[in-house]
C-alpha positions as CSV (number, residue, x, y, z in Angstrom):
1,M,1.9,-11.5,-12.8
2,Y,3.1,-8.5,-12.1
3,S,2.3,-6.2,-8.7
4,K,3.5,-3.1,-7.1
5,I,2.0,-0.7,-4.3
6,L,1.5,2.7,-6.2
7,V,0.7,5.9,-4.4
8,L,-2.0,7.8,-6.3
9,R,-2.4,11.7,-6.2
10,F,-5.4,13.3,-7.7
11,S,-6.2,16.6,-8.6
12,Q,-9.2,18.4,-8.3
13,E,-10.5,17.7,-11.8
14,E,-9.6,14.1,-11.3
15,V,-10.8,13.3,-8.4
16,N,-14.3,12.5,-9.9
17,K,-13.6,10.3,-12.3
18,P,-13.7,6.5,-12.4
19,I,-10.1,5.8,-12.9
20,V,-9.6,2.7,-11.1
21,C,-12.8,1.3,-12.8
22,K,-10.9,2.0,-16.1
23,L,-7.7,0.3,-14.9
24,A,-9.7,-3.4,-14.6
25,K,-11.7,-2.6,-17.4
26,R,-9.1,-0.9,-20.5
27,Y,-6.3,-2.9,-18.7
28,N,-7.4,-5.7,-17.4
29,L,-5.7,-5.1,-13.8
30,D,-6.5,-6.3,-10.4
31,F,-6.4,-3.6,-7.6
32,N,-6.8,-3.7,-4.1
33,I,-7.0,0.0,-2.4
34,L,-5.2,-0.3,0.8
35,N,-5.9,3.4,2.1
36,A,-7.8,6.4,0.2
37,I,-8.4,9.9,1.5
38,I,-10.9,11.5,-1.7
39,Y,-11.7,15.2,-1.1
40,P,-14.9,15.6,-3.4
41,R,-14.2,18.6,-5.7
42,R,-10.8,19.3,-4.0
43,E,-7.9,16.3,-4.5
44,G,-7.2,13.1,-3.1
45,S,-4.7,10.4,-2.6
46,M,-4.9,6.3,-2.6
47,V,-2.5,3.8,-2.0
48,L,-3.2,0.7,-4.4
49,E,-1.9,-2.5,-4.8
50,L,-2.1,-2.8,-8.7
51,S,-1.4,-6.5,-10.3
52,G,-1.8,-7.7,-13.8
53,A,0.4,-8.9,-16.6
54,R,3.3,-6.5,-16.9
55,K,2.6,-5.2,-20.8
56,N,-0.9,-3.9,-19.0
57,F,0.6,-2.5,-15.7
58,K,2.9,-0.4,-17.9
59,E,-0.1,0.7,-20.1
60,G,-2.2,1.4,-17.3
61,V,0.4,3.5,-15.3
62,Q,1.2,5.5,-18.6
63,Y,-2.5,5.9,-18.7
64,L,-2.6,7.4,-14.9
65,K,-0.2,9.6,-16.2
66,E,-1.6,11.1,-19.0
67,S,-5.1,11.5,-17.0
68,G,-3.2,14.0,-14.7
69,I,-2.7,11.5,-11.8
70,D,0.7,11.3,-9.8
71,V,2.1,8.0,-9.5
72,K,4.8,7.0,-7.5
73,N,5.9,3.7,-6.4
74,A,5.4,2.9,-2.5
75,S,9.0,4.2,-1.7
76,Q,9.1,2.8,1.5
77,E,8.6,-0.5,3.6
78,V,7.9,-1.2,7.1
79,M,10.6,-3.8,8.5
80,R,10.5,-5.0,12.3
81,D,13.5,-5.4,14.7
82,D,13.1,-8.9,15.9
83,E,15.7,-8.3,19.1
84,K,13.4,-5.2,20.0
85,C,10.0,-7.1,19.5
86,T,8.8,-8.5,22.7
87,H,5.7,-10.1,21.1
88,C,3.1,-7.9,23.0
89,G,0.4,-7.8,20.2
90,A,0.2,-4.4,20.5
91,C,0.3,-4.0,16.9
92,T,-1.8,-6.6,15.5
93,A,-4.7,-4.4,17.1
94,V,-4.3,-1.7,14.3
95,C,-3.2,-4.0,11.3
96,T,-5.7,-3.7,9.1
97,T,-4.4,-5.9,6.5
98,G,-3.4,-9.0,8.7
99,A,0.1,-8.7,7.7
100,L,0.7,-8.5,11.8
101,S,-0.7,-11.6,13.4
102,I,-0.8,-13.7,16.8
103,D,0.6,-17.3,16.4
104,R,-1.4,-19.5,18.8
105,P,-0.4,-21.4,21.0
106,E,2.9,-19.5,20.7
107,M,1.5,-16.3,21.1
108,T,4.2,-14.9,19.1
109,V,3.5,-11.7,16.6
110,V,4.2,-12.9,13.0
111,F,4.7,-10.6,10.5
112,D,4.0,-11.4,6.8
113,Q,5.3,-8.1,4.8
114,Q,3.8,-9.5,1.9
115,L,0.4,-8.2,3.2
116,C,1.8,-4.9,4.8
117,S,0.3,-1.8,3.4
118,V,2.5,0.4,4.4
119,C,0.1,2.3,6.5
120,E,2.3,3.2,9.7
121,L,-0.3,2.4,12.4
122,C,2.1,-0.4,13.8
123,I,4.6,1.8,14.1
124,R,3.1,4.2,16.4
125,A,1.5,1.1,18.4
126,C,4.9,-0.6,19.1
127,P,5.6,0.3,22.5
128,T,9.4,-1.0,22.2
129,R,9.9,0.9,18.4
130,A,10.5,-2.9,17.2
131,M,8.3,-1.7,13.4
132,T,10.2,1.0,11.4
133,I,10.2,2.4,8.0
134,I,12.7,1.9,5.4
135,P,13.2,3.9,2.0
136,T,13.3,1.6,-1.0
137,D,13.6,2.1,-4.4
138,S,11.2,4.0,-6.1
139,S,11.8,3.2,-9.8
140,F,9.1,1.4,-12.1
141,S,11.7,-1.7,-13.4
């Protein structure tokens, strides 16, 4: 199973087409929409976790590009500086994916980077600035 988080940008012409459904049907890919802002008849962007066989993944990404959609690998990830973290839990209140949670009874904040959608809400919520963004490789290898 191959999986990546992609950022898709839709033009006015593509925003009303069932692109994601076709990825599932034609290429047997699973998807999880992590974030989406779609303006009908204008434009849109979507952060999407796409999973499936590597061959299907590559064919699906090619289909997106041929459909006029700008496709980029999520080129950043969220990291936590454990020395700065005071385990206050402020970040857990805004984390929509469950990547940040409270471990009970210790009452420590646990960060599961595999669940992170890079929405950046935790960065603004963290009073000690323990959560940061770092760039990653943006290739489709």
